N, C-alpha and C positions, 0 to 999 in steps of 0.2 A: 535565457538564463544559463550560465555556465557554472557547473559545480564539479569539483574534482571528484574523481572516481572513488577515492577513499572516503570522502565526505558523504557521497551517495550511499555507500555501503553502510556507514553508520546511521544514516537517515532511514534506510530500509529496516535496519534492526530496531530503531525507535518505533517505526510504523508497525512492525510485527508485535512489539510490546503493547501498543495501543490496541491492536486487533485482539491480542490475548485478553486484555482487560474487558473487551466487549464479548468475549466468549467465542471468537471467530478463529477458525483454523486457517493458517496460511500455508499453502502448498506450492512448491515449485516443481513443475512436471514438464516432461518433453512431449512435444506434439505440434500439430499444425493449428494453433489457435493463439489468440492475443492474450486472453485471460480476463478475469474479473470476478465479481461476487456472484455466488449462487447458493442455493440451499439443496442439500442432498440428504434425503432421509432425516429431515428435521435438523441437520447440522449446518450451521452457517460456515461457508468456506470461501476463501479467496484463492483462486488458482491463477498462477502466473507461469508463463512459458519460461523455463529455466535457461533457454538459449537467447532470450531477448536481451538487448543492451541494458545496462544497469539503469540508465535514466528512464527507459521505458518501464522497467520493473517498478521503479519508484513511483512513476506516474500512475500505473495501473493500481498499485496498492493504495496510494493517496486518494484516487478517485473512488475506489471501492469503499474506503473508510468514510469518505464524505457521504456516500450513498447510505451507509449504515447510520449516520448521525453521530457526529463527534462534538457537536456544539456544547453539550453539557459536561464534557470531560475536561479536566485540567490537562492541558498540553503545553509544554515548554513554548514560549512565544516564538522563538526562532523556528521550531519545528512546525508550529501552526502556520507561520509565514511561508515556509517552504511548501506545505500542503496547499495553501491558497495559490501560490505561484504555479505549481505543477498542474492545478486543476482549473485554471482560469478559462480555458477554451470553451 
């Protein structure tokens, strides 16, 4: 799947909004890690390596949101399709 960089950035913003609806904090940090979902002192957090390529950031965020359970949320059909495509593996 090939998505333009600008579209990926908009998609990441949509995913951050979904995380916000779920009460999850999304943080972009530097370090030697891939990223993902975790709980720190009862706070749900998705941490993403800020130096990762944009598509990798989108994939990590989409995967973490699927782990949290987004089936009962209304999500734009195109956004849901992209989430499914990125998390197929």
